[in-house]
N, C-alpha and C positions, 0 to 999 in steps of 0.2 A: 504493500500500500504506500509506504513512504517512498520507495524507489519509483513507483509509478507517478506519484505526485511530483517528485523532483524532475522526472522526464517532462512533465507538463510545464513546470516552471521554466525549464530551459527552452522548451518549444515556444512558450509565450515570449520569453526574452528575445529569441531570434525574430519573432514577428514584430516586436517593438523596434528592434534595431533596424530591420529591413524597412519598416514604415518610416522611421526617421530618415533613413538614407535615401528614400525615394520620394520624399515630399519637401516642398519649399521650406517648411519650418526647420528642416534638418540640414540645410545647406551650410557647410563649413562647421557644423557641430561635430566635434571630434570625439570618437570613442576613446575612453581611457579606463584604467582600473582593472579590477579582477575579471569582470565579464569580458572586457576586451581581450585579455590574455586567454580566457577560456574559449572564446568564440573564434578569434583570429589566429591564435597561437597554440591551440589544443592543450592549454594548461590543465594539469590534473586537479586544480583547485576549483571547487564550485563557488560561484558568487551569485547571491540572490538579488542584488540590486544592479542597476546599470548607471555608469558614470560617463558624463560628457564634459569636455573642455569647451568653454565658450569665452572668447576674448571680447566681451561686450557687456551690456546690461543684463545681469543674471535674472532680475525680477521680471523684466520684460520678456526674456526668453522663456521663463517659467509660464507666464500667462499665455504666450503663443503656443507652447506645447500643449497646455491644457485644452485650449480651444481646438487645436487640430486633432488631438487624441479623441475628444468628445465627438467630433464630426466624422472620424474615420476609423481610428484604431479599434474602438470597442466593437464595431460591426465586423471588422476583420477577424478579431479573435473569436467572436461568436460564430462566424461562418466557418472558420477553419477547425476550431476545437470545441465549440459548443458551450463556452463559458459566457455567463453574464458578467458585467463589470461596472465599475464606477471610478471616477477620477476626481481628485481634489488637490488643492495646494496644501502642502505640509503645514500642520499647526503645531503649536507648542513653544517652549521657551527659546528654541533655536530657529524658529521660523523666519526671523528677520536677520539671520546671519548675513554679513556682507560677503562671506567666503563661499557660500553654497546655497542654492535654492532647490527644493525638492518637490517633485510631483509624485504624490502617492496614488498608486494604481492598485485596485483590488479586483480579483476575479473569483467567481464561484459558479458551481453548477447547481441550478435550482433543484431542490428536493434531494440533494446529495450531501449528507452530513460530513463535516470536516473537510470540505472540498475547497475552502477559501485559500486563496493565494495572494500574497501581497508582494509587489515589486516596485520599490521606490526607484524613480528616475532622478538622479542627482546632476545638477548643472553647476560646475565650479570653474575656476580659472587656475590652471597650473602655469608655472614659469616654463616657457618654451624658448629654447635657443634656436630651434630649427623651424622651418615651415611645416604646416600641416601636410601630411601625406595621405595617400589613398591606398587601400587594399581592396581586393575583389574576392567575393565569395559567391559562387553560383551565378555569376554574371551581374551581381549587384556591387556597386562601388560604395565603399565605406570610408569616410574621412576618419583619420586617427592621428594621434601625436606620433612623432618619430620614436624609434626604439630607444634611443638615448634619452630623450625627454621623458619617456615612460618610466624607465628604471630610475632615472634621477629624481623623478617626482615621488617615487616610492621612498627613496632615502629622505627626501625633504619631509614626507609625511611622518616617517619614524621620528625625525628630529623636531618637527614643528607642531604636531598635534598636541593639544592639551591632554587628551586621553589617548594613550598609545593603543593602536589597533594591531594586534600581533599578526594578523593576516598580512600586513605590509612587510613584516620581517620575513615571513614565509615566501612572499612573492619576490623579494630581493634574492633570496636563496635560489628559487626556481629559475630566475631569469638573470642571474649574475653574468652570463656571457654577453649581455646587451650593453654593458658599460663600454665606453670609448677610452682610448688612450689619454684623451684630454678631459675625462669626466671630472677629475679633481678640480681643474680650473673652471669648468662649466658650473660645477656645484658651488664653488666659492662665489662666483658672480651671482648666481641665483640666491644663495643664502644672504649675501650682502644686500641684494635688492629687497629681500624680505626682512631686512634689519635684524638678522640673527648673527650674533658675533661669536667669537671663540669661547667666551664664557658660557653662552647659551648651549653651544655644542658640547662643551666639556661636562656640563651638568647632566645632559641627557645621556652621554656615554657613561658617566659615573653611575647614574641610576641603573643602566643596563648591566654594568659590572657588579655593583654592590648588591643588587637584587636579582642576581642571575637565576637563583632557584625559582623565584616567582615567575620570571619571564620565560624560562624554559618550560615550566608547567603550562603556562598560558599558550605558548606555541604548540605544545603537545596536544592541547585541547583543539586547536585549529586543525592540526594534522588529523586527529581522530574523527572530527565532525565535518570537515569541509573538503577532504580529498577523496579521490577515487580509491576503491578498496585496495587495488594492487599497489598504488603509490603509498598508502598507509603502511602496508606490510613491508615494503622496501625501506621506507624511512625508519620505521621502528626497528628493523633488523640492523640498521647501521647507526643507531644512536638517538633517533627521534628528535624531540624538541631541544634537548641539550646540544646535540650535534649541529642543528640548524642555527641555534643562537651563536655558538662559537664561530661557525663559518661566517655569519653575517657581521659579527663583531670585527672579524678580520677584514671584511670588505669595508666596513665603515672606517676603520682605522686607516685603511689604504687610501680612501678617497676624501675623507673629511677631517682627519686628525689635524690639530693645529700645525704640526710640522709640515704636513702636505699642503695645507691651505696657504701657509706662509711662503712655501717654495714656489707657489704659482704666481706670486707677485712679480 
């Protein structure tokens, strides 16, 4: 039952992504985040939301997405998968965040208990050093951030979020091959633009080191609940959350330690 529901979640996510990619509201709206990695790069990590980068007015883009989704997306999901749905602007204490605007989308099958599916569509703005690129799937063109901007945005998320999301650490581990030879310099520029100094970075690194048992356990929970079964087994056989944390700490030290950032001057 859970596995079938997850299949429907991913099927609906693909419908949403294709809808955005093929309608005017989605022009230059770039896929980022965990779903992008899952959809375009066959990541082993499941993501239940969809993230987009937008270098413009986030609130206005949220309104336009809601209007377009109400006029077309709900009918598309109903026609293809038989789900009813509703769309609304995200509410709550973080609804007016200047960093992200969220469209909450819910789907359900009438008269089917526990069939409700919720898929937030988040619109944010990441620091991009490269132009937006395109990737194709099944003949559809999807705008997305570059590979380097994607992985560097994950590092920035680890360092900059008020509340760390350990899935970001796992994504850095999974896609560590996407760093560029000049990523240390690129990250220094991005972090400076975000007004994050070496003291801020050292505090975050110190927390990851000092509270490594907690962070390894939290990463392990992500491994056990958000990864495909074979990937879970493989990672757990080779050290699990602790191994992932150690590997990512080495990556962070390589690209954002004070010594490296100072060398890039």
